[in-house]
Chimera marker file (.cmm) of the C-alpha trace (Angstrom):
<marker_set name="trace">
<marker id="1" x="0.009" y="0.040" z="0.023" r="1" g="1" b="0" radius="0.5"/>
<marker id="2" x="1.246" y="3.496" z="-0.738" r="1" g="1" b="0" radius="0.5"/>
<marker id="3" x="2.240" y="5.636" z="2.208" r="1" g="1" b="0" radius="0.5"/>
<marker id="4" x="1.517" y="8.958" z="0.529" r="1" g="1" b="0" radius="0.5"/>
<marker id="5" x="-1.625" y="9.766" z="-1.402" r="1" g="1" b="0" radius="0.5"/>
<marker id="6" x="-0.880" y="9.933" z="-5.160" r="1" g="1" b="0" radius="0.5"/>
<marker id="7" x="-1.009" y="13.208" z="-6.943" r="1" g="1" b="0" radius="0.5"/>
<marker id="8" x="-1.218" y="13.383" z="-10.855" r="1" g="1" b="0" radius="0.5"/>
<marker id="9" x="0.332" y="16.505" z="-12.208" r="1" g="1" b="0" radius="0.5"/>
<marker id="10" x="-1.129" y="17.422" z="-15.620" r="1" g="1" b="0" radius="0.5"/>
<marker id="11" x="-2.213" y="20.352" z="-17.981" r="1" g="1" b="0" radius="0.5"/>
<marker id="12" x="-4.864" y="22.893" z="-16.937" r="1" g="1" b="0" radius="0.5"/>
<marker id="13" x="-6.700" y="24.986" z="-16.342" r="1" g="1" b="0" radius="0.5"/>
<marker id="14" x="-9.850" y="23.092" z="-15.190" r="1" g="1" b="0" radius="0.5"/>
<marker id="15" x="-11.717" y="21.556" z="-18.058" r="1" g="1" b="0" radius="0.5"/>
<marker id="16" x="-8.786" y="20.053" z="-20.031" r="1" g="1" b="0" radius="0.5"/>
<marker id="17" x="-9.046" y="16.498" z="-21.466" r="1" g="1" b="0" radius="0.5"/>
<marker id="18" x="-5.790" y="15.779" z="-19.402" r="1" g="1" b="0" radius="0.5"/>
<marker id="19" x="-7.560" y="16.640" z="-16.204" r="1" g="1" b="0" radius="0.5"/>
<marker id="20" x="-10.604" y="14.179" z="-17.387" r="1" g="1" b="0" radius="0.5"/>
<marker id="21" x="-8.012" y="11.654" z="-18.275" r="1" g="1" b="0" radius="0.5"/>
<marker id="22" x="-6.211" y="11.869" z="-14.759" r="1" g="1" b="0" radius="0.5"/>
<marker id="23" x="-9.707" y="11.360" z="-13.063" r="1" g="1" b="0" radius="0.5"/>
<marker id="24" x="-10.398" y="8.463" z="-15.222" r="1" g="1" b="0" radius="0.5"/>
<marker id="25" x="-7.072" y="6.830" z="-14.481" r="1" g="1" b="0" radius="0.5"/>
<marker id="26" x="-7.552" y="6.910" z="-10.832" r="1" g="1" b="0" radius="0.5"/>
<marker id="27" x="-10.983" y="5.408" z="-11.377" r="1" g="1" b="0" radius="0.5"/>
<marker id="28" x="-9.912" y="2.658" z="-13.609" r="1" g="1" b="0" radius="0.5"/>
<marker id="29" x="-6.860" y="1.903" z="-11.303" r="1" g="1" b="0" radius="0.5"/>
<marker id="30" x="-9.191" y="1.983" z="-8.186" r="1" g="1" b="0" radius="0.5"/>
<marker id="31" x="-6.757" y="4.488" z="-6.486" r="1" g="1" b="0" radius="0.5"/>
<marker id="32" x="-7.465" y="7.551" z="-4.634" r="1" g="1" b="0" radius="0.5"/>
<marker id="33" x="-5.614" y="10.801" z="-5.367" r="1" g="1" b="0" radius="0.5"/>
<marker id="34" x="-5.260" y="14.396" z="-6.277" r="1" g="1" b="0" radius="0.5"/>
<marker id="35" x="-5.165" y="15.968" z="-9.623" r="1" g="1" b="0" radius="0.5"/>
<marker id="36" x="-2.856" y="19.230" z="-9.671" r="1" g="1" b="0" radius="0.5"/>
<marker id="37" x="-3.185" y="21.292" z="-12.939" r="1" g="1" b="0" radius="0.5"/>
<marker id="38" x="-0.391" y="23.397" z="-14.475" r="1" g="1" b="0" radius="0.5"/>
<marker id="39" x="-0.269" y="25.921" z="-17.066" r="1" g="1" b="0" radius="0.5"/>
<marker id="40" x="2.096" y="23.396" z="-19.073" r="1" g="1" b="0" radius="0.5"/>
<marker id="41" x="3.302" y="19.842" z="-18.700" r="1" g="1" b="0" radius="0.5"/>
<marker id="42" x="6.773" y="21.401" z="-18.650" r="1" g="1" b="0" radius="0.5"/>
<marker id="43" x="5.690" y="23.295" z="-15.525" r="1" g="1" b="0" radius="0.5"/>
<marker id="44" x="4.194" y="20.138" z="-14.136" r="1" g="1" b="0" radius="0.5"/>
<marker id="45" x="7.474" y="18.286" z="-14.487" r="1" g="1" b="0" radius="0.5"/>
<marker id="46" x="9.302" y="20.770" z="-12.340" r="1" g="1" b="0" radius="0.5"/>
<marker id="47" x="6.869" y="20.444" z="-9.626" r="1" g="1" b="0" radius="0.5"/>
<marker id="48" x="7.390" y="16.717" z="-9.481" r="1" g="1" b="0" radius="0.5"/>
<marker id="49" x="10.942" y="16.606" z="-7.963" r="1" g="1" b="0" radius="0.5"/>
<marker id="50" x="12.021" y="13.208" z="-6.694" r="1" g="1" b="0" radius="0.5"/>
<marker id="51" x="8.868" y="12.320" z="-5.134" r="1" g="1" b="0" radius="0.5"/>
<marker id="52" x="7.703" y="8.743" z="-4.669" r="1" g="1" b="0" radius="0.5"/>
<marker id="53" x="3.935" y="9.630" z="-4.758" r="1" g="1" b="0" radius="0.5"/>
<marker id="54" x="3.785" y="12.036" z="-7.872" r="1" g="1" b="0" radius="0.5"/>
<marker id="55" x="2.866" y="10.986" z="-11.370" r="1" g="1" b="0" radius="0.5"/>
<marker id="56" x="2.873" y="13.107" z="-14.629" r="1" g="1" b="0" radius="0.5"/>
<marker id="57" x="-0.031" y="12.670" z="-16.966" r="1" g="1" b="0" radius="0.5"/>
<marker id="58" x="0.445" y="13.754" z="-20.747" r="1" g="1" b="0" radius="0.5"/>
<marker id="59" x="-1.306" y="13.440" z="-23.940" r="1" g="1" b="0" radius="0.5"/>
<marker id="60" x="0.409" y="11.632" z="-26.660" r="1" g="1" b="0" radius="0.5"/>
<marker id="61" x="-0.283" y="14.550" z="-29.129" r="1" g="1" b="0" radius="0.5"/>
<marker id="62" x="1.142" y="17.257" z="-26.743" r="1" g="1" b="0" radius="0.5"/>
<marker id="63" x="3.605" y="18.916" z="-29.160" r="1" g="1" b="0" radius="0.5"/>
<marker id="64" x="6.744" y="18.496" z="-26.861" r="1" g="1" b="0" radius="0.5"/>
<marker id="65" x="5.953" y="15.419" z="-25.077" r="1" g="1" b="0" radius="0.5"/>
<marker id="66" x="8.985" y="13.797" z="-26.824" r="1" g="1" b="0" radius="0.5"/>
<marker id="67" x="11.190" y="16.643" z="-25.078" r="1" g="1" b="0" radius="0.5"/>
<marker id="68" x="9.616" y="15.960" z="-21.729" r="1" g="1" b="0" radius="0.5"/>
<marker id="69" x="10.280" y="12.368" z="-21.966" r="1" g="1" b="0" radius="0.5"/>
<marker id="70" x="14.023" y="12.647" z="-23.318" r="1" g="1" b="0" radius="0.5"/>
<marker id="71" x="15.150" y="15.588" z="-21.356" r="1" g="1" b="0" radius="0.5"/>
<marker id="72" x="13.909" y="13.965" z="-18.231" r="1" g="1" b="0" radius="0.5"/>
<marker id="73" x="15.156" y="10.574" z="-18.784" r="1" g="1" b="0" radius="0.5"/>
<marker id="74" x="17.364" y="10.593" z="-15.391" r="1" g="1" b="0" radius="0.5"/>
<marker id="75" x="14.071" y="11.750" z="-13.576" r="1" g="1" b="0" radius="0.5"/>
<marker id="76" x="11.068" y="10.009" z="-15.061" r="1" g="1" b="0" radius="0.5"/>
<marker id="77" x="10.012" y="6.881" z="-16.769" r="1" g="1" b="0" radius="0.5"/>
<marker id="78" x="6.869" y="6.018" z="-18.653" r="1" g="1" b="0" radius="0.5"/>
<marker id="79" x="4.790" y="3.636" z="-16.514" r="1" g="1" b="0" radius="0.5"/>
<marker id="80" x="1.392" y="3.541" z="-18.143" r="1" g="1" b="0" radius="0.5"/>
<marker id="81" x="-0.859" y="4.564" z="-21.132" r="1" g="1" b="0" radius="0.5"/>
<marker id="82" x="-4.497" y="4.360" z="-22.233" r="1" g="1" b="0" radius="0.5"/>
<marker id="83" x="-6.906" y="5.638" z="-24.743" r="1" g="1" b="0" radius="0.5"/>
<marker id="84" x="-9.829" y="7.603" z="-23.881" r="1" g="1" b="0" radius="0.5"/>
<marker id="85" x="-12.142" y="9.611" z="-25.956" r="1" g="1" b="0" radius="0.5"/>
<marker id="86" x="-11.718" y="13.411" z="-25.436" r="1" g="1" b="0" radius="0.5"/>
<marker id="87" x="-14.416" y="15.680" z="-24.451" r="1" g="1" b="0" radius="0.5"/>
<marker id="88" x="-16.196" y="16.908" z="-27.754" r="1" g="1" b="0" radius="0.5"/>
<marker id="89" x="-13.675" y="19.184" z="-29.517" r="1" g="1" b="0" radius="0.5"/>
<marker id="90" x="-15.455" y="22.279" z="-30.825" r="1" g="1" b="0" radius="0.5"/>
<marker id="91" x="-14.914" y="25.533" z="-32.878" r="1" g="1" b="0" radius="0.5"/>
<marker id="92" x="-16.502" y="28.268" z="-30.596" r="1" g="1" b="0" radius="0.5"/>
<marker id="93" x="-16.942" y="31.961" z="-30.507" r="1" g="1" b="0" radius="0.5"/>
<marker id="94" x="-18.570" y="34.805" z="-28.493" r="1" g="1" b="0" radius="0.5"/>
<marker id="95" x="-21.327" y="34.705" z="-31.125" r="1" g="1" b="0" radius="0.5"/>
<marker id="96" x="-20.115" y="37.298" z="-33.334" r="1" g="1" b="0" radius="0.5"/>
<marker id="97" x="-20.350" y="36.989" z="-37.065" r="1" g="1" b="0" radius="0.5"/>
<marker id="98" x="-16.961" y="38.027" z="-38.316" r="1" g="1" b="0" radius="0.5"/>
<marker id="99" x="-14.206" y="35.762" z="-37.441" r="1" g="1" b="0" radius="0.5"/>
<marker id="100" x="-10.383" y="36.541" z="-38.219" r="1" g="1" b="0" radius="0.5"/>
<marker id="101" x="-8.589" y="34.627" z="-35.428" r="1" g="1" b="0" radius="0.5"/>
<marker id="102" x="-8.939" y="31.644" z="-33.168" r="1" g="1" b="0" radius="0.5"/>
<marker id="103" x="-7.162" y="30.686" z="-30.005" r="1" g="1" b="0" radius="0.5"/>
<marker id="104" x="-5.771" y="27.107" z="-29.917" r="1" g="1" b="0" radius="0.5"/>
<marker id="105" x="-3.386" y="24.749" z="-28.244" r="1" g="1" b="0" radius="0.5"/>
<marker id="106" x="-0.903" y="23.929" z="-30.973" r="1" g="1" b="0" radius="0.5"/>
<marker id="107" x="-2.146" y="20.102" z="-30.968" r="1" g="1" b="0" radius="0.5"/>
<marker id="108" x="-5.597" y="20.761" z="-32.660" r="1" g="1" b="0" radius="0.5"/>
<marker id="109" x="-4.718" y="23.794" z="-34.556" r="1" g="1" b="0" radius="0.5"/>
<marker id="110" x="-5.062" y="22.047" z="-37.926" r="1" g="1" b="0" radius="0.5"/>
<marker id="111" x="-8.866" y="21.606" z="-37.464" r="1" g="1" b="0" radius="0.5"/>
<marker id="112" x="-9.180" y="25.305" z="-38.449" r="1" g="1" b="0" radius="0.5"/>
<marker id="113" x="-7.486" y="26.391" z="-41.734" r="1" g="1" b="0" radius="0.5"/>
<marker id="114" x="-9.211" y="29.444" z="-42.631" r="1" g="1" b="0" radius="0.5"/>
<marker id="115" x="-8.501" y="31.646" z="-39.669" r="1" g="1" b="0" radius="0.5"/>
<marker id="116" x="-5.257" y="33.079" z="-38.136" r="1" g="1" b="0" radius="0.5"/>
<marker id="117" x="-4.156" y="31.020" z="-35.065" r="1" g="1" b="0" radius="0.5"/>
<marker id="118" x="-3.213" y="32.431" z="-31.720" r="1" g="1" b="0" radius="0.5"/>
<marker id="119" x="-1.466" y="29.900" z="-29.577" r="1" g="1" b="0" radius="0.5"/>
<marker id="120" x="-2.284" y="29.127" z="-25.809" r="1" g="1" b="0" radius="0.5"/>
<marker id="121" x="-1.255" y="26.512" z="-23.439" r="1" g="1" b="0" radius="0.5"/>
<marker id="122" x="-4.410" y="24.425" z="-23.488" r="1" g="1" b="0" radius="0.5"/>
<marker id="123" x="-7.919" y="23.762" z="-25.045" r="1" g="1" b="0" radius="0.5"/>
<marker id="124" x="-9.301" y="25.229" z="-21.717" r="1" g="1" b="0" radius="0.5"/>
<marker id="125" x="-7.010" y="28.251" z="-21.832" r="1" g="1" b="0" radius="0.5"/>
<marker id="126" x="-8.212" y="28.886" z="-25.438" r="1" g="1" b="0" radius="0.5"/>
<marker id="127" x="-11.740" y="29.099" z="-24.362" r="1" g="1" b="0" radius="0.5"/>
<marker id="128" x="-10.963" y="31.681" z="-21.574" r="1" g="1" b="0" radius="0.5"/>
<marker id="129" x="-8.770" y="33.565" z="-24.024" r="1" g="1" b="0" radius="0.5"/>
<marker id="130" x="-11.585" y="33.916" z="-26.586" r="1" g="1" b="0" radius="0.5"/>
<marker id="131" x="-14.173" y="34.747" z="-23.935" r="1" g="1" b="0" radius="0.5"/>
<marker id="132" x="-11.757" y="37.687" z="-22.604" r="1" g="1" b="0" radius="0.5"/>
<marker id="133" x="-11.896" y="38.903" z="-26.296" r="1" g="1" b="0" radius="0.5"/>
<marker id="134" x="-8.216" y="37.933" z="-27.034" r="1" g="1" b="0" radius="0.5"/>
<marker id="135" x="-9.458" y="35.944" z="-30.259" r="1" g="1" b="0" radius="0.5"/>
<marker id="136" x="-12.487" y="35.733" z="-32.278" r="1" g="1" b="0" radius="0.5"/>
<marker id="137" x="-12.934" y="32.084" z="-31.850" r="1" g="1" b="0" radius="0.5"/>
<marker id="138" x="-11.275" y="28.990" z="-30.401" r="1" g="1" b="0" radius="0.5"/>
<marker id="139" x="-10.647" y="25.266" z="-30.665" r="1" g="1" b="0" radius="0.5"/>
<marker id="140" x="-11.588" y="24.023" z="-27.212" r="1" g="1" b="0" radius="0.5"/>
<marker id="141" x="-13.629" y="21.344" z="-25.519" r="1" g="1" b="0" radius="0.5"/>
<marker id="142" x="-17.413" y="21.498" z="-25.342" r="1" g="1" b="0" radius="0.5"/>
<marker id="143" x="-17.097" y="21.870" z="-21.602" r="1" g="1" b="0" radius="0.5"/>
<marker id="144" x="-14.636" y="24.657" z="-21.733" r="1" g="1" b="0" radius="0.5"/>
<marker id="145" x="-16.968" y="26.329" z="-24.321" r="1" g="1" b="0" radius="0.5"/>
<marker id="146" x="-19.940" y="26.025" z="-21.928" r="1" g="1" b="0" radius="0.5"/>
<marker id="147" x="-18.018" y="27.183" z="-19.021" r="1" g="1" b="0" radius="0.5"/>
<marker id="148" x="-16.947" y="30.250" z="-20.665" r="1" g="1" b="0" radius="0.5"/>
<marker id="149" x="-20.526" y="31.086" z="-22.231" r="1" g="1" b="0" radius="0.5"/>
<marker id="150" x="-19.153" y="30.548" z="-25.831" r="1" g="1" b="0" radius="0.5"/>
<marker id="151" x="-21.507" y="29.612" z="-28.979" r="1" g="1" b="0" radius="0.5"/>
<marker id="152" x="-20.391" y="26.411" z="-30.576" r="1" g="1" b="0" radius="0.5"/>
<marker id="153" x="-20.000" y="26.759" z="-34.276" r="1" g="1" b="0" radius="0.5"/>
<marker id="154" x="-18.929" y="23.372" z="-35.158" r="1" g="1" b="0" radius="0.5"/>
<marker id="155" x="-18.399" y="20.082" z="-33.144" r="1" g="1" b="0" radius="0.5"/>
<marker id="156" x="-15.593" y="17.850" z="-34.239" r="1" g="1" b="0" radius="0.5"/>
<marker id="157" x="-16.978" y="15.206" z="-31.593" r="1" g="1" b="0" radius="0.5"/>
<marker id="158" x="-14.757" y="13.235" z="-29.270" r="1" g="1" b="0" radius="0.5"/>
<marker id="159" x="-11.251" y="12.225" z="-30.461" r="1" g="1" b="0" radius="0.5"/>
<marker id="160" x="-9.934" y="8.801" z="-29.362" r="1" g="1" b="0" radius="0.5"/>
<marker id="161" x="-6.857" y="9.940" z="-27.526" r="1" g="1" b="0" radius="0.5"/>
<marker id="162" x="-3.685" y="8.281" z="-25.877" r="1" g="1" b="0" radius="0.5"/>
<marker id="163" x="-2.773" y="9.578" z="-22.510" r="1" g="1" b="0" radius="0.5"/>
<marker id="164" x="0.538" y="8.571" z="-21.026" r="1" g="1" b="0" radius="0.5"/>
<marker id="165" x="1.554" y="8.297" z="-17.208" r="1" g="1" b="0" radius="0.5"/>
<marker id="166" x="5.068" y="8.831" z="-16.027" r="1" g="1" b="0" radius="0.5"/>
<marker id="167" x="6.631" y="8.379" z="-12.575" r="1" g="1" b="0" radius="0.5"/>
<marker id="168" x="9.959" y="9.247" z="-10.976" r="1" g="1" b="0" radius="0.5"/>
<marker id="169" x="12.376" y="6.375" z="-10.690" r="1" g="1" b="0" radius="0.5"/>
<marker id="170" x="11.912" y="6.471" z="-7.015" r="1" g="1" b="0" radius="0.5"/>
<marker id="171" x="7.963" y="5.927" z="-7.278" r="1" g="1" b="0" radius="0.5"/>
<marker id="172" x="6.950" y="2.378" z="-5.594" r="1" g="1" b="0" radius="0.5"/>
<marker id="173" x="3.377" y="2.530" z="-6.475" r="1" g="1" b="0" radius="0.5"/>
<marker id="174" x="1.509" y="-0.871" z="-6.682" r="1" g="1" b="0" radius="0.5"/>
<marker id="175" x="-0.822" y="-1.525" z="-9.638" r="1" g="1" b="0" radius="0.5"/>
<marker id="176" x="0.560" y="1.472" z="-11.599" r="1" g="1" b="0" radius="0.5"/>
<marker id="177" x="3.405" y="-0.330" z="-13.675" r="1" g="1" b="0" radius="0.5"/>
<link id1="1" id2="2" r="1" g="1" b="0" radius="0.2"/>
<link id1="2" id2="3" r="1" g="1" b="0" radius="0.2"/>
<link id1="3" id2="4" r="1" g="1" b="0" radius="0.2"/>
<link id1="4" id2="5" r="1" g="1" b="0" radius="0.2"/>
<link id1="5" id2="6" r="1" g="1" b="0" radius="0.2"/>
<link id1="6" id2="7" r="1" g="1" b="0" radius="0.2"/>
<link id1="7" id2="8" r="1" g="1" b="0" radius="0.2"/>
<link id1="8" id2="9" r="1" g="1" b="0" radius="0.2"/>
<link id1="9" id2="10" r="1" g="1" b="0" radius="0.2"/>
<link id1="10" id2="11" r="1" g="1" b="0" radius="0.2"/>
<link id1="11" id2="12" r="1" g="1" b="0" radius="0.2"/>
<link id1="12" id2="13" r="1" g="1" b="0" radius="0.2"/>
<link id1="13" id2="14" r="1" g="1" b="0" radius="0.2"/>
<link id1="14" id2="15" r="1" g="1" b="0" radius="0.2"/>
<link id1="15" id2="16" r="1" g="1" b="0" radius="0.2"/>
<link id1="16" id2="17" r="1" g="1" b="0" radius="0.2"/>
<link id1="17" id2="18" r="1" g="1" b="0" radius="0.2"/>
<link id1="18" id2="19" r="1" g="1" b="0" radius="0.2"/>
<link id1="19" id2="20" r="1" g="1" b="0" radius="0.2"/>
<link id1="20" id2="21" r="1" g="1" b="0" radius="0.2"/>
<link id1="21" id2="22" r="1" g="1" b="0" radius="0.2"/>
<link id1="22" id2="23" r="1" g="1" b="0" radius="0.2"/>
<link id1="23" id2="24" r="1" g="1" b="0" radius="0.2"/>
<link id1="24" id2="25" r="1" g="1" b="0" radius="0.2"/>
<link id1="25" id2="26" r="1" g="1" b="0" radius="0.2"/>
<link id1="26" id2="27" r="1" g="1" b="0" radius="0.2"/>
<link id1="27" id2="28" r="1" g="1" b="0" radius="0.2"/>
<link id1="28" id2="29" r="1" g="1" b="0" radius="0.2"/>
<link id1="29" id2="30" r="1" g="1" b="0" radius="0.2"/>
<link id1="30" id2="31" r="1" g="1" b="0" radius="0.2"/>
<link id1="31" id2="32" r="1" g="1" b="0" radius="0.2"/>
<link id1="32" id2="33" r="1" g="1" b="0" radius="0.2"/>
<link id1="33" id2="34" r="1" g="1" b="0" radius="0.2"/>
<link id1="34" id2="35" r="1" g="1" b="0" radius="0.2"/>
<link id1="35" id2="36" r="1" g="1" b="0" radius="0.2"/>
<link id1="36" id2="37" r="1" g="1" b="0" radius="0.2"/>
<link id1="37" id2="38" r="1" g="1" b="0" radius="0.2"/>
<link id1="38" id2="39" r="1" g="1" b="0" radius="0.2"/>
<link id1="39" id2="40" r="1" g="1" b="0" radius="0.2"/>
<link id1="40" id2="41" r="1" g="1" b="0" radius="0.2"/>
<link id1="41" id2="42" r="1" g="1" b="0" radius="0.2"/>
<link id1="42" id2="43" r="1" g="1" b="0" radius="0.2"/>
<link id1="43" id2="44" r="1" g="1" b="0" radius="0.2"/>
<link id1="44" id2="45" r="1" g="1" b="0" radius="0.2"/>
<link id1="45" id2="46" r="1" g="1" b="0" radius="0.2"/>
<link id1="46" id2="47" r="1" g="1" b="0" radius="0.2"/>
<link id1="47" id2="48" r="1" g="1" b="0" radius="0.2"/>
<link id1="48" id2="49" r="1" g="1" b="0" radius="0.2"/>
<link id1="49" id2="50" r="1" g="1" b="0" radius="0.2"/>
<link id1="50" id2="51" r="1" g="1" b="0" radius="0.2"/>
<link id1="51" id2="52" r="1" g="1" b="0" radius="0.2"/>
<link id1="52" id2="53" r="1" g="1" b="0" radius="0.2"/>
<link id1="53" id2="54" r="1" g="1" b="0" radius="0.2"/>
<link id1="54" id2="55" r="1" g="1" b="0" radius="0.2"/>
<link id1="55" id2="56" r="1" g="1" b="0" radius="0.2"/>
<link id1="56" id2="57" r="1" g="1" b="0" radius="0.2"/>
<link id1="57" id2="58" r="1" g="1" b="0" radius="0.2"/>
<link id1="58" id2="59" r="1" g="1" b="0" radius="0.2"/>
<link id1="59" id2="60" r="1" g="1" b="0" radius="0.2"/>
<link id1="60" id2="61" r="1" g="1" b="0" radius="0.2"/>
<link id1="61" id2="62" r="1" g="1" b="0" radius="0.2"/>
<link id1="62" id2="63" r="1" g="1" b="0" radius="0.2"/>
<link id1="63" id2="64" r="1" g="1" b="0" radius="0.2"/>
<link id1="64" id2="65" r="1" g="1" b="0" radius="0.2"/>
<link id1="65" id2="66" r="1" g="1" b="0" radius="0.2"/>
<link id1="66" id2="67" r="1" g="1" b="0" radius="0.2"/>
<link id1="67" id2="68" r="1" g="1" b="0" radius="0.2"/>
<link id1="68" id2="69" r="1" g="1" b="0" radius="0.2"/>
<link id1="69" id2="70" r="1" g="1" b="0" radius="0.2"/>
<link id1="70" id2="71" r="1" g="1" b="0" radius="0.2"/>
<link id1="71" id2="72" r="1" g="1" b="0" radius="0.2"/>
<link id1="72" id2="73" r="1" g="1" b="0" radius="0.2"/>
<link id1="73" id2="74" r="1" g="1" b="0" radius="0.2"/>
<link id1="74" id2="75" r="1" g="1" b="0" radius="0.2"/>
<link id1="75" id2="76" r="1" g="1" b="0" radius="0.2"/>
<link id1="76" id2="77" r="1" g="1" b="0" radius="0.2"/>
<link id1="77" id2="78" r="1" g="1" b="0" radius="0.2"/>
<link id1="78" id2="79" r="1" g="1" b="0" radius="0.2"/>
<link id1="79" id2="80" r="1" g="1" b="0" radius="0.2"/>
<link id1="80" id2="81" r="1" g="1" b="0" radius="0.2"/>
<link id1="81" id2="82" r="1" g="1" b="0" radius="0.2"/>
<link id1="82" id2="83" r="1" g="1" b="0" radius="0.2"/>
<link id1="83" id2="84" r="1" g="1" b="0" radius="0.2"/>
<link id1="84" id2="85" r="1" g="1" b="0" radius="0.2"/>
<link id1="85" id2="86" r="1" g="1" b="0" radius="0.2"/>
<link id1="86" id2="87" r="1" g="1" b="0" radius="0.2"/>
<link id1="87" id2="88" r="1" g="1" b="0" radius="0.2"/>
<link id1="88" id2="89" r="1" g="1" b="0" radius="0.2"/>
<link id1="89" id2="90" r="1" g="1" b="0" radius="0.2"/>
<link id1="90" id2="91" r="1" g="1" b="0" radius="0.2"/>
<link id1="91" id2="92" r="1" g="1" b="0" radius="0.2"/>
<link id1="92" id2="93" r="1" g="1" b="0" radius="0.2"/>
<link id1="93" id2="94" r="1" g="1" b="0" radius="0.2"/>
<link id1="94" id2="95" r="1" g="1" b="0" radius="0.2"/>
<link id1="95" id2="96" r="1" g="1" b="0" radius="0.2"/>
<link id1="96" id2="97" r="1" g="1" b="0" radius="0.2"/>
<link id1="97" id2="98" r="1" g="1" b="0" radius="0.2"/>
<link id1="98" id2="99" r="1" g="1" b="0" radius="0.2"/>
<link id1="99" id2="100" r="1" g="1" b="0" radius="0.2"/>
<link id1="100" id2="101" r="1" g="1" b="0" radius="0.2"/>
<link id1="101" id2="102" r="1" g="1" b="0" radius="0.2"/>
<link id1="102" id2="103" r="1" g="1" b="0" radius="0.2"/>
<link id1="103" id2="104" r="1" g="1" b="0" radius="0.2"/>
<link id1="104" id2="105" r="1" g="1" b="0" radius="0.2"/>
<link id1="105" id2="106" r="1" g="1" b="0" radius="0.2"/>
<link id1="106" id2="107" r="1" g="1" b="0" radius="0.2"/>
<link id1="107" id2="108" r="1" g="1" b="0" radius="0.2"/>
<link id1="108" id2="109" r="1" g="1" b="0" radius="0.2"/>
<link id1="109" id2="110" r="1" g="1" b="0" radius="0.2"/>
<link id1="110" id2="111" r="1" g="1" b="0" radius="0.2"/>
<link id1="111" id2="112" r="1" g="1" b="0" radius="0.2"/>
<link id1="112" id2="113" r="1" g="1" b="0" radius="0.2"/>
<link id1="113" id2="114" r="1" g="1" b="0" radius="0.2"/>
<link id1="114" id2="115" r="1" g="1" b="0" radius="0.2"/>
<link id1="115" id2="116" r="1" g="1" b="0" radius="0.2"/>
<link id1="116" id2="117" r="1" g="1" b="0" radius="0.2"/>
<link id1="117" id2="118" r="1" g="1" b="0" radius="0.2"/>
<link id1="118" id2="119" r="1" g="1" b="0" radius="0.2"/>
<link id1="119" id2="120" r="1" g="1" b="0" radius="0.2"/>
<link id1="120" id2="121" r="1" g="1" b="0" radius="0.2"/>
<link id1="121" id2="122" r="1" g="1" b="0" radius="0.2"/>
<link id1="122" id2="123" r="1" g="1" b="0" radius="0.2"/>
<link id1="123" id2="124" r="1" g="1" b="0" radius="0.2"/>
<link id1="124" id2="125" r="1" g="1" b="0" radius="0.2"/>
<link id1="125" id2="126" r="1" g="1" b="0" radius="0.2"/>
<link id1="126" id2="127" r="1" g="1" b="0" radius="0.2"/>
<link id1="127" id2="128" r="1" g="1" b="0" radius="0.2"/>
<link id1="128" id2="129" r="1" g="1" b="0" radius="0.2"/>
<link id1="129" id2="130" r="1" g="1" b="0" radius="0.2"/>
<link id1="130" id2="131" r="1" g="1" b="0" radius="0.2"/>
<link id1="131" id2="132" r="1" g="1" b="0" radius="0.2"/>
<link id1="132" id2="133" r="1" g="1" b="0" radius="0.2"/>
<link id1="133" id2="134" r="1" g="1" b="0" radius="0.2"/>
<link id1="134" id2="135" r="1" g="1" b="0" radius="0.2"/>
<link id1="135" id2="136" r="1" g="1" b="0" radius="0.2"/>
<link id1="136" id2="137" r="1" g="1" b="0" radius="0.2"/>
<link id1="137" id2="138" r="1" g="1" b="0" radius="0.2"/>
<link id1="138" id2="139" r="1" g="1" b="0" radius="0.2"/>
<link id1="139" id2="140" r="1" g="1" b="0" radius="0.2"/>
<link id1="140" id2="141" r="1" g="1" b="0" radius="0.2"/>
<link id1="141" id2="142" r="1" g="1" b="0" radius="0.2"/>
<link id1="142" id2="143" r="1" g="1" b="0" radius="0.2"/>
<link id1="143" id2="144" r="1" g="1" b="0" radius="0.2"/>
<link id1="144" id2="145" r="1" g="1" b="0" radius="0.2"/>
<link id1="145" id2="146" r="1" g="1" b="0" radius="0.2"/>
<link id1="146" id2="147" r="1" g="1" b="0" radius="0.2"/>
<link id1="147" id2="148" r="1" g="1" b="0" radius="0.2"/>
<link id1="148" id2="149" r="1" g="1" b="0" radius="0.2"/>
<link id1="149" id2="150" r="1" g="1" b="0" radius="0.2"/>
<link id1="150" id2="151" r="1" g="1" b="0" radius="0.2"/>
<link id1="151" id2="152" r="1" g="1" b="0" radius="0.2"/>
<link id1="152" id2="153" r="1" g="1" b="0" radius="0.2"/>
<link id1="153" id2="154" r="1" g="1" b="0" radius="0.2"/>
<link id1="154" id2="155" r="1" g="1" b="0" radius="0.2"/>
<link id1="155" id2="156" r="1" g="1" b="0" radius="0.2"/>
<link id1="156" id2="157" r="1" g="1" b="0" radius="0.2"/>
<link id1="157" id2="158" r="1" g="1" b="0" radius="0.2"/>
<link id1="158" id2="159" r="1" g="1" b="0" radius="0.2"/>
<link id1="159" id2="160" r="1" g="1" b="0" radius="0.2"/>
<link id1="160" id2="161" r="1" g="1" b="0" radius="0.2"/>
<link id1="161" id2="162" r="1" g="1" b="0" radius="0.2"/>
<link id1="162" id2="163" r="1" g="1" b="0" radius="0.2"/>
<link id1="163" id2="164" r="1" g="1" b="0" radius="0.2"/>
<link id1="164" id2="165" r="1" g="1" b="0" radius="0.2"/>
<link id1="165" id2="166" r="1" g="1" b="0" radius="0.2"/>
<link id1="166" id2="167" r="1" g="1" b="0" radius="0.2"/>
<link id1="167" id2="168" r="1" g="1" b="0" radius="0.2"/>
<link id1="168" id2="169" r="1" g="1" b="0" radius="0.2"/>
<link id1="169" id2="170" r="1" g="1" b="0" radius="0.2"/>
<link id1="170" id2="171" r="1" g="1" b="0" radius="0.2"/>
<link id1="171" id2="172" r="1" g="1" b="0" radius="0.2"/>
<link id1="172" id2="173" r="1" g="1" b="0" radius="0.2"/>
<link id1="173" id2="174" r="1" g="1" b="0" radius="0.2"/>
<link id1="174" id2="175" r="1" g="1" b="0" radius="0.2"/>
<link id1="175" id2="176" r="1" g="1" b="0" radius="0.2"/>
<link id1="176" id2="177" r="1" g="1" b="0" radius="0.2"/>
</marker_set>
């Protein structure tokens, strides 16, 4: 049994697919734990240290996941992966007619080709940025669009996605590897 409660560090703010995946991972493993959200996965890695109870959950399409893995080989190891459908991915706006820009995390940016992209750290951050007027529209999750009172212009539906779980080399969690 683990002495410390597990903590999964992942991409925030609240409403990201990574947050949903972290909660699902705990349920599937029948483990209790906390989910801590960070502005980027790189920031999440910095908060793990040499802990024996902290994990990192990333999305396989996160643009720099390969750098996170290889730059942190002495510190982190891949211990699990799973596929989960994302929250419905959508193009949303504040309801205006004219659209010139859209906020997006780099990963789903290719879903929209007719607008100028403004890059942000997550799908949930894209919705908040759009709601604040930083862009005319955004690629985000249906949940984040709803939370930010945005109008959904197009739904791309859920996307089957691979999520990866990483631990420190000191991690001794049962049922994880």
